[in-house]
Residue, then its C-alpha position, 0 to 999 in steps of 0.5 A: l480571533n472573535c469576529i462575530r458581532r456582539k448581540e444584546n439577546a444572544p446568550q452564547r457567542l459562535p467565534f470563527f478562526f483563521p488559522s495562523q498557518p495555512d492548511s497545507d502546513p507539513c509540520c501539524p500534528l493534526r494535519h490529517s484530521c483537522k483542517p482549518p475551518p473554510p473561509p466565510v459563507p454568505s449570510l446565513r442564520i442557523q437556527r436550532g429547532h427548539r425554542h431554547h436554543p439561541r439564534v446566532d449571526a454567522a455571517a463570518a462563520p465557517a461552514c457547519s462541522p459535521a456535528l453540527s450540521s446534522r443538527v441544525r437548520v440553515a436558512p438564507t438571509a439574503p435571497a439575492a446572494m443565496a441559492q435555493p437550499l437542498v433537503v439533503k437527508k433526514d434522520d429520526d432523532l432531528d425531530e423531523e429537522e432538515y438541513y441544507s447545502p448553503f452552496l447549492g446552484i452556485e455557477k462559475g459565471a455568476v460568481l465571476q460577476e459578482a467579483r466585479c463588486f472588488h472594483d468598486p469605489q467603495l468597498d463593501a467588506r462584507r460582500c467582498c468576503q462573501v464573494i470571496t468565500k464562493l471563489l474559494y468554494l468553487l476552487n476547492q470543489g474542483d472547478t478550474f478557471t481559465k487562464v483569462e478568468a483567473t487573471e481578471v480575479f487575481f488583479a480584481t482581488t490585489k485591489l482588495f488590498q486598499s481595505k482596511d478591514a482585517g477580516l477582508r485582508r486575511m481573505v484575500y491572503l487566501m485567495i491569492k495563495e489559492l490562485s497560484p499566480s504566475a511569474d509575470e503576475v506575482i510582481i504586481v502583488t509582491s510590494s503589497l506583500m512585502k508592505d505587509m511583511n514589515s508591518k506593525t500588524d503582527m496577524y498581516r505580517a505572519n500571513a503575507i510571510r506565508v503567502l509570499c513564500r508560497i508564490i515567489d521563486s528562488t530569485l525573489l526568495t534571495q531578496i527577502e531572505r534577510y526578512l526571513k531570518q528576522a522573523i524566524v527569531d521574532k518575539n511574537p511567536v505567530v510571526a516566528s512560527a509562520a516563518l519556520v513554517s514557509g521554511i519547511y515549504l521552501l525546503q523542496t523548492s530551495p533547499e540551499v537557501v533554507k539551509r543558511w537559516s540553521n543558526e536562526v533555527q537552533e535559536a528558535v528550538q530554544s523559544r518559550s512558545a510551544l508552536v515555535q519550539f515544535h516548528a523550528l525542531a521540525l524544519l532543523h531536522q528536515i535540514r539535517q535529514n540527509d546527515r545520519l551523525a547530524v540528525s543523532k547529534l541533534v537528538t543527543s543534544l536535545t534529549r538532555g531536556s531543553v524541550r519543553s513543548p508537548l508537540a516538540q517532545c512527541l517529534l523528538i520521540r520520533y526522531t529518538s525512535q528512529v536514531i535507534r532503529e539505524s544505529g541497531v544497538s543491541q538490546g544489551g548494549d547501552r542505550p542512552f535514547f532508550d533511557f529517555l523514551e523511557s523518561c518521557l513515560r513520566n511526562k505531564a502531558e498525556m500526548v507525549i506518555l503515549e508517543a513514548a509508549r507506541a515508540i517503545t512498543e514498535l522497537n525491534g527486539v524489545t524485550s518483555r521487561e522493557l515492554t512493562p513500563a509502556i504497558t503500565v501507563l497504557q493500562l492506566f489509560l483504559s480507564s481514562s474518562k477521555p475517549v481519545l485516550r482509551f482509543a489509543a491505549v487499546r490501539t497501541l495494546n492491540k498492536v503489541a498483542s500481535t508480537h508479545p501477547l503475554a505482556v498484555t494479559n494484564c490488561n485483560i480485566d480493564m479491556e474486558s470493561l471496554i467491551s460494552d463502550q459507547n465508542r464502538s472503534i474502541a469496542t472492537l479493539a478491545i475484544t480483538t486483543l482479548l482474543k489475541t491475548g485469551n486463553e482456551s479457558s476464556v474462549d467461550r466466555l468472549m463468544k458468549q460477549m461477542t454475541n450481542f456485541m457484533s449486531d452494533i457495529a459496522d461491517e468494517f469492525k466485524i471484519v477485524v473481529v473475524e479476522a482475530i476469531r480466525s487466528l484463536c481458533l488456529k491457536f487453540p485448534l480444540k475450540y474449533r466447534s464453538l468458534m465454528n458455530f459462531l462463524s456460521n451464525i454471524l454468516r446468516e445474518e445481514g452483511g455486505f460482500e467484504y464482511k461475508k467474504a471474510i467469514v467465508d475465507s475464515i471458514i475455508i482456512l480452518i478447514r485446510d488447517i484443522p482436519d477435525a473441522k472439515e465436516s461441520g465446515l463444509f456443512h455451514l458453507c452448503e447451508f450458506i450457499e442456499d440463500c447466498e446473494f453473491t455469485y463470487l462467494s458461491t462459485q468460490i464455495l462450490h470450487f472448494l466443495g468440489n475439491e474437499g467434499p469427495k474426500t469426506s466420509d459421505p460425499s453424497k450428502y453434498i449433492r443436494y445442495i450442489y445440484n440446487r445451485v444448477i436449478l435455481e441460480n444464475a448462469t455463472v453458479r450453475a457453470s461452477a455447479v456442473s463443474t463441481l458434480a464432475k469433480f464428485g463423478a471423477l473421485v467418488d466412483s460409486l457416486k458416478p452413475r448418479i452424477f451422469v443423470l444430472l450432467r445430462r440434465c445440464l445439457f438442456d440448460g439455456d446459458d451456453e457455458v453450463r450446456d458446454r461443460a455439461t458435454l465436456y464433462l460428460k465424455l471426459l467421465g466417460g472416456e470419450a475425450t481425448v484428455g481423458e485417456t488414464e484416470k490420472d489425466v482426468n483428475d489433473f484436468l479436473f483439479g489441476a491448477l492453471d500454471i500459466p499467468l493469465v496476462n502471458l495467457e491474454t498476450s499470446l491470444r491477442n497476438y495470435e494469428p488466424s491460421e491452419a495451425p491451432f493455438d498451442i497453449s504449450s507455447v505461452p510462457k509461464e513466467t512473466k517479466s518486469q519491465p526490461i531496464a532498457e525501456k525504464k531509462a530516464t528520458g535524456k539518459k545516453a544509450t551509447g553502448p550496446s544495449a540488451v534490449s531495445g525500447p520495443i521489445p516486450s517483457v515477456d519470453a514469447s517477445y524473446e523467443k521471436l527474436l532469438s528465432s529470427i537469428p540463423e545461428f540460434a535457430d537449433f538451440g531448441k525451445l527457449f526455457k527462461s529469460s531473466a530480467p535485464v542485468e546492468l553492467t554499467e553504471a547509470e552515470t557512465e558515457y556508455s549503458v550496457n545491460v545484459v539478458k540471459h536466455i536459457y536453453d536445455g544445452h546453451v546460454v545466450v547472453h547479448v554482450d561480448a564475454s570470455e569463456a567460463d568453465e562450464f561454458l564453451e563459446v560456440m558462436s556470437k553475433p557482434l553489433r556492425s554499427l551504433p548510431c550515437d543515442a541509439p540502442g543496439q543489440t549483440f549476442v554471443a552463445f555459449e554450450k553447456p552441459e545438457g539439463v545440467p544447471a551449469t553456473g559461473k561467471f564471465s568478465n565482460t569488455l566492450r570492444f569497439i571503433v569509435k568514427e567520426v560522423d560528417p554532420s553534413t552528409g550523415e556518414a561516418e569516416d573510413d577511419g576510426v579509433d579502437d577502443e575498449y571499455q571494461l563492464e561488470d562481471l556477469e554471473i550465471v546462478s541456480a536461480d536462472y534455471m528456474l521458472k517463477v510459477g505459482v499454485s493456487n492451493f499448495r496444500n492440494a498440489w503438495e499432496s498430489m505429488d509422489p511422497e517418494s520424491e520428497r527430500v528433507d534437511e535441515y540447514g544452519l543460516g548463521v547469524r542473520e538480522s531478522l528471519a525476514e533476511a534469511v527468507s528472502a535470502v532463501i528465496s533469491i537463491l532458489g528464484m521460486q515463486p513464493c505462495e499464499g503470501t508466505d513471503v512476508v514475515p510478521s515482526n518479531s516472529r521467532s519461526h515462519t513457514c514459507l511455501l514455494s513453487g517453480v518449474f525447474i530447467g526440463n519443465v519439472k514441477v517443484l514445491v518446497r516447504l521451508s520452515f524457519g526458526i531463530s534463537a536469541p543470538k540471532e542464530v537462524a535454522m532451517k528445515l527444507a522440504v522439497r517435492s518433485d515430478d523428479p526425484e533427482i530435481s529434488d536432491k538437485i535443489h539441496e545441492i544448489v541450497a547447500n552451495g548457496 
């Protein structure tokens, strides 16, 4: 709707549209990237700085879009109504033009004073629109109105219904929606909105429906339900669309009412209006989304060709993909829904073709033959004149290249032409896709093309390119020289922290995975820290240099770079450099005298941390410190990872009370627990049975150990090794709530509930609960003896036995007589994972190599048919109860092989490392190779027994 007054000498007009749907439309396909225009700004004159550009009166126009605001000058025409302009920024290409904030200096108090014009007998529609614009601006900027202020503005706004001005009426709708009046205020405006809902003006009807459905409650909704049903099948698409969108909103608050509209919504799905069909399909799917069979029937009926709207077809493609994923139909079976997706690739609408191609590429288990039609249409879009089509196509191909690189190689020629595309996003996606699909012979050519490319893109795009180069280098290790040189060159260029960190991380990974790249990679890192402005990166590189540098052919050449950091850098980097020097002295005997000299110089440093580290390492390397009695002790202290979670160490230090006994780090628990289930109970959940853990008990082992040590019967059991996560023994909806925590000792297992004996466990004592008031948690314990050091497993059947006694409400005392009762609980199982602590390592490779190779045990296993590798990896991790390292528990989608690294501490404080290699065949048969290293070869054998029996 064009609300701009035409001027005689104006060669162009600025149309201003109020959207027919509110900005909260949950179905709008562009809702994340396209917001409805804001309401009109006060009287402005928008004028270009050059004479050949027209001058436009934008009294009712929205605030300038980003594309416009960077080129225009906004000057106030009503000084009394507008604040002074603010110069925000200058660009060289704007010919010294400046742009302004038209809302600078607007104050809530002043605007509320201006809102009094709503009470004028003769309403000025233009001025009222300007005031509402300011009010909406304040609300959207986060300003809050007090209850009194909001009420006054609301009642003043309702008086504007007497105006016949169409533009002002639409502003009133927006204002009422934003104010969200309370229940007692809604009644005031309901009659006016209902009158507009039955108006002959379609614009009034549509907007009144939207606003009314946003502010009414369920009781009033039943009164207007009949009107909403009629609106859904209205001939005017604007009214029908408004009713459908309102139904989507009401489905969240009054689902039972909206579900009664199914017949009308189904009729609307057959509408000829594209937008009505789109909104009707979205609402119909949401009504049936919890019924999988109903959704499948809906998709089956609509895929026969009754949907004509491109927007609705895109929605239908998404619902079809969802049905295919949930049905789990194998790729060799009958796939009628897949045929529909393939037919959409021949649609006239470009958005439908792109949506169908994207859906096909994201299907699980999709084959190269099924990908071919989708890849073909995406290749055609790569040469499109529309940037949005090129971007969508190359982004989809970029994702496909991660799982099916050979299927994308046919598009390489087209993507190479996109490297010089003016849109840097398209160029970045093109180059990263080429890096994923390129062969070894094309690496050097791609590196030359990227040399000039990197200087033209932002850091976030550079990070994507760096990650792609790292993957390419790991794919073609023989090309590490050219790729490493490229990374080192861009490392010297200007860039932010995240960009530099991505490069450093990539070089470190290449050094670890490609042995031939170690010498050149360490040299590039040493050159970088000579002029590094980021303390974090300097310390990271120094730490890595201390671990890998002494193992090179000539470790002495790195000493100069390290000691330069002691002289030139800040205290944090200097302290890290001191630690790195000590590592060289510990591993390279020929350098130890020189290291002693350098460390002695550090004794005069101005920072306490640097001096303390230098003193400690001098005594350690000289054999004077108690921790360094043997060379192995020294190496463990310098190179060993901290096997205690920092959160546990912090908690223990905070709980430590100063005394004559020093703090013992061995008392810090090595495993962090999740929050006990008892503490996660929703408010109002009845906990009328004996609960394993009461509310105040923290979730770490130290709290459990303190609790158990306070019970005399358990005092002789020794040190607590592990406490499991709480296990529920009752359903959430039952009258009694019981959960159990398994406490593992070397020779005993303590549980919190009454239980019978299992095969390898002998009940030695129990601590029953004497009384349990209503709605109060309590604790009861049972101790079992097991073979010491043996990971005994078994299943317990549990019964809750108790006496129910009535309580006198006047005195609060229980009666003497009671009724014996019992309650059957779920079984409790002691599994092998209960004897393993989840303890991670910071550097798995170093930890693996530091363990005795003689303790390694390797074997292969068949895991049978699995849906995916991810399922197999998760199952093995669950059986072992170990901590995944370096994010290897995440399996890429459609991956045919995977390596998972695990670490932990077995009962008896035996460190264990596991390397799992998985592979999956075409019939989904999974094979696994298991390699175990530990401090005790018998434990390595035990891990294999656990997997074999699991």
